[in-house]
N, C-alpha and C positions, 0 to 999 in steps of 0.2 A: 504494500500500500504506500503510495507516494503522498506526502503531506506537505502542504504549503501553509505557512503562518504569515499573516498580513497584519502589520502594525501601522498606525497613522504616521508617526514620525519619531525619529530617534535623535534626541538632542540632550536629554538629561536622564539620569537614573532616578525616576520618580515612582509614584504608586502604580501607574499603568505598566511601567517597565518591570516592576517586581512581579506583576502577574505574567507578563511576557516571559520573564526568566523561568518561571515554573512551567509554563506551556512548553517552552523549549526543552526543559528537563524531562517532560513526559514524552516528547517526540524528538529525540536527539538527531534523527536523520532528516528532519524537516528543512525545507528551504525557506529563507526569511525574506520578506518583501516589506518595504517602507517607502513613503513618499520621499523622505530625505533621511540621510544619516550623517549627522555632524557630531556624533559622540566623540569626546576627547579620548585619547589613547588610554588614559588611566581610569576610564569609566566603562570600558568595553568588556570587562570580565564576565558580566552576566549573560552576554551573548554566546558564551561557551565556544569561542573561536569562529563564530559565523560572521559572514559579511553580507549585509543586506543588499538585495537587488533594489535599486532606487528608481524614481520616476524622473521625468524631464525637469521637474522643479529643482532637483539637485544642482543642475548646472545654470540656473537662472541668476541674474545679478543680485547680490546681497542676500542670497537665500539662506546663508548660514545664520544670519541674525534677523532677517525679515521674512522668514518662511511663512509666518502666519498671514502676511500681507498677500500671499498668493492663494488665499482661500477661494476666490472665484474660479481658480484653475484646478482646484483639488478634485472635484467630482470627475472632471474629464481625465485628470492624470491617474486617478486610482483605477479607472476603467481600462487603462492601457496595459495593465499587467496581464500577460498571457498565462493563465493558470490552467489551460486545457489539458495539460499532462498529469494533473494531480487528481487523486481519488478523494482526498479529504482536504478541505480548506478551512482553517480556523482563523477568523479575524478577531483582532483585539482592538476594539473601536471605541473612541470617545468623540470622533469627528466623522471621517468618511470611509474608514477601512472596510466597514460592512458592505460598501457599495461595489466591491469587486464583482466581476462578471464570472458566473459559473454556469455549467450546463446541466442537463437533466440527469446525467450519470455521475455527477459529483455531489458530495455532501458538503454543504456549507454551514458551519456552526459559528455563530457570532457571539463572542463574549463582549458584552456591552458595559462599559464603565458608566456611560450615560449617553442617551441621545444628545445631539448637539445642543447644549444648554442655551448658547447665545442665539440659536436659531428658533428655539421653541419657547418654553414657558418663561425663560429668563431674558428674552430678547430686550424688553424695555429697560430692565436693570442694566444690562451690558451697554446699551446705547447711551443711557444717561451717564454711566461711569466713563465712557469714551468720548463724551461731549458730541455724540452723533444723534441726539434725539430731536434736533431742529435743523432747519436750513436745508440747502441743496444737498450737502454731503449726507445729511441725515436721511433724506428721501432716497438717495442713491443706496445707502446702506440698507434701508428697509426693503427696497426693491430686490437687492441682491439676496438678502436673507429669505425673502418670499420665494425666490427661485430655488434656493438651496433646500427649503422645506419641501417643495414639490419633488425635487430629486430624492431627498432623504426618505420621504414616504414611499415613493415608487420603488426604491431599491430594497425596501424591507421585503418585497415579494421574492427576492433572490436568496433570502436566508431560509434554510430548512429548520434550524433550531436556534432560538435565542437563549443565551445564558446571561442573567443579570448579576451584578455584584452585590445587590442588596434587595430587600423587599421594597424599599423606596424606589429603586431604579426599575424594579419589576412593574410597579404601578405606573411609572413614567413611560416605560415601553408600551404598556397597554394603552395608555392615553394617546400616545403619538402614533403607534403603528397598529393598534388593535390586534396585537399578537401576545400570546402567553409566553412566559419565560420561566426557566428553571433558575433558582438562586444558588450560586456558589460564591460564598464570600471570598474576597481576596486573601492571599497569604500574608501573614505578618511574621517577620523573623524574630519570634519571641525568644529564641535561644541566645540572641545577642543582647538581651536586656535582663539582667539578673535581679532577683527579688531583694529589696532592701526594706526592712520593717521599721527601722528608726528614721523618722523624718525630721527635717528641720523646719523652722518657723517662717516659711515663705511659700507663696503660691507661684505657679509658673504658667505662662501662656507662650506658645511657640507656633509659628507658621510663616509662610511667605506673607509679607505685609501688602496685601491687596484688599480692595474695599470689601469684598464679600466675606472676608475672614473676620471683620469687625474688631480688629485689634485695638483701634483707637477707642472703641466703646468699652472694651475691657479695661484699658488704661484709665479712662474717665471714671468708671465705676470704682476702681480701687483708689483713685485719687480722692474720692469722697469718703474713703475708709482709711484715714491716715495711720491708724494703729495696726494695719495689716500691710505686710510687705509683698510686692509683686515683682517678679522678674519676667521680662519679655525678651525672647530670642527670635530673630528673623530679620530679613531685609526685604526691600521692595519699594514700590512707588509711594506707599503710605508711611514711610519711615518718619518723615518730617511731621506729619499729622499725628502720629502716635507719640512722638516726643513732645509735641505741643500739649497733648492731653495728659501727659504723665506728671504727677505730682512728685514731691521729694521721696515718697515711699515707693515709687515705681522706678525700677532700673531697666533701661532699654539697652540691651547689649548688642543689638544689631546681629549680623551674621556670625555664627559660631560653628566650628567644626563638629562633626558627628559625636566625637568623644565628649566634648563639652556639653552638648545637648543631652546626651545620654546620662552624664553625671548629674545634671540638673533634674532630669526626669526621675532619677533614683532618689534624690534628696528632697524633692518638693513635697510640701504638705498635701497639695492637690493640684491637678492640672485643669486649667480653665479654658473652655472652648465655646465660641459663640457663633461658629459658621454652620450653615445648613449644607453639609457635605453629602456627596453621593454615598460615601462609605466612611472615610476618615481613619487613617492609619495611626496618626499620632496619639489619639486617645487610647488606642489599644497598646501602643508601645509604652505609654505611661502606666497602664494597668499591669503590663508585663513586669514593670519595675516595682509593682505593689503600690502604686500611687493612685488614689481615687480621682475621679473626674467630675468636674462641675460643668455641665454642658447644656446648650440649647437643645431641648428635647424634640428636634425635628431632623429628618434625613436619616442617613445610615447610622449615626451615632446612637439613635434610639434602639438599634438592634445589637449594639456592641457593648453598651453600658447597662448594667442592671440598676434600676432606680430603687428608691427606698421602699417601694411596694414589693420588692423581691425578697426571697428568703435570705439570700446572702448578697446584699446590695454592694455595688462597686462605685456608686456615685450618686449625684443629685442633679436633677433636671430643672431648668427654668423654662417658662412657657413662651416668653417673647424676648426679642433682642432689644432690651433696654437696660440702662444703667441700674435702674431701680430693681429690675428683675434679677440682675446679677448680684446685687448687694443682698437681696433677700435669700438667694440661693446659697451664698457664702455663709450667711447666718444660719440657714437651715443645716448646711453641712457641719458647721461647728457644733450645733446642738445634737447632731446624730453621728458624729465621727466615730464614736465607740462601736457602732453597728457595722461600720465599713472597715473591714480588716485588709491588711496588705496581702495576706494569703488568698483571700477571696478574689481580690483584683487580679493577682497573678494567675490563679487557676482559671479565671474567666478568659484571660487572654490566650491561654494555651489551646482553647477551642479553635483558634484561627491559625494554627501552625502550618507551614508550607506542606508538610506531608499530608495533612488533611485535604488541602486544596488539590494536590496531585491525585490522590485517591478518588475524590469526587469527580474531577474532570475526566479521568480515564474511564470511570464507570459510566458517566453521561455520554461520552463519545462512543463507547462500545455499544450502549443501548441504542443510540441513534443509528449507528452503522448497521447493527443487526436489523432494525426496523426498515432502514433504507434498502438493504439488500433483499429483504423479504418482499418489499413492495415492488422492487425491480423484477424479481423472479415472477411474481404474479402478472405484472404488466407484459413480460415477454411471453408467458404461457397464453395469455389472451390473444396476443398477436398471431400465435401459431394457429 
């Protein structure tokens, strides 16, 4: 059986690439395709020696830094990959990878991190944050996203089986494509985060500093609680805004190496998270360290953190993204911290280990392949 794995683009080793790493571990002989591959040499280990077959976008001007600007070309570019020689195609998609062309004798399984958020339900938010919600450029952007939505909905017909990374994304897939999906949660390298039960007296927030992460909101909430210490780790376009919202009790460290982030995750009293993520790996990495989570109770984190209504809770949820809600959640955490043990957090994170992901993916693919071959035999017998 010849296998092709298709990924949107290869530029960093992030959450989607950790999923890709485990897909390649399951299918070591697979060929890899991506729109562009600009991974630095010291970040390529997860590809296990593979070199991606890339699209025409790879050679376009400034593609290494401005590849996202070529979004209008991506649907056409992804369709130019000739996958006709493969029996199984697995796409790892948060943008256009699921739109590859396959034939009736090929099984296409799409692992969807999310349908394109900026084209569907979060279009208005993304346009506002990019200053593209008004004017001629705004109308052009809206027209482009309208065309991409039409293409994205049509190409769902070429997928034989959808796999979602969370129940949250499963609902989004149904809303957008009207297709059911199996849920296989992404892998988390829990073995890289050791349990630490003695915590220090500070809270931690960490992520890329972009608007939807709401890091400035977290900084403002803790600035209103001067008796509590908060450390913020991360870099991005919101850095100046986060620093402006930070009071004397809030330390903004900017970008830090993985070892420093891991050390803070282990020592923090709790990890604070205000984004509505598709899944959210950092809250699980915190729990792997035995660190409770205080989070907005929406998106994938609602599936990976056990709230106070659970028998062995691992965190506290707040219902809305406001400074007041975060303050109330911190107070609730402090009142209930004895119920949230480091061991419960660590054991909850173990449910998302890479071996579990590989086992579930192989089983799902095997079931789909058996059903696909059975249907093909029936179709051939009817033709005779």
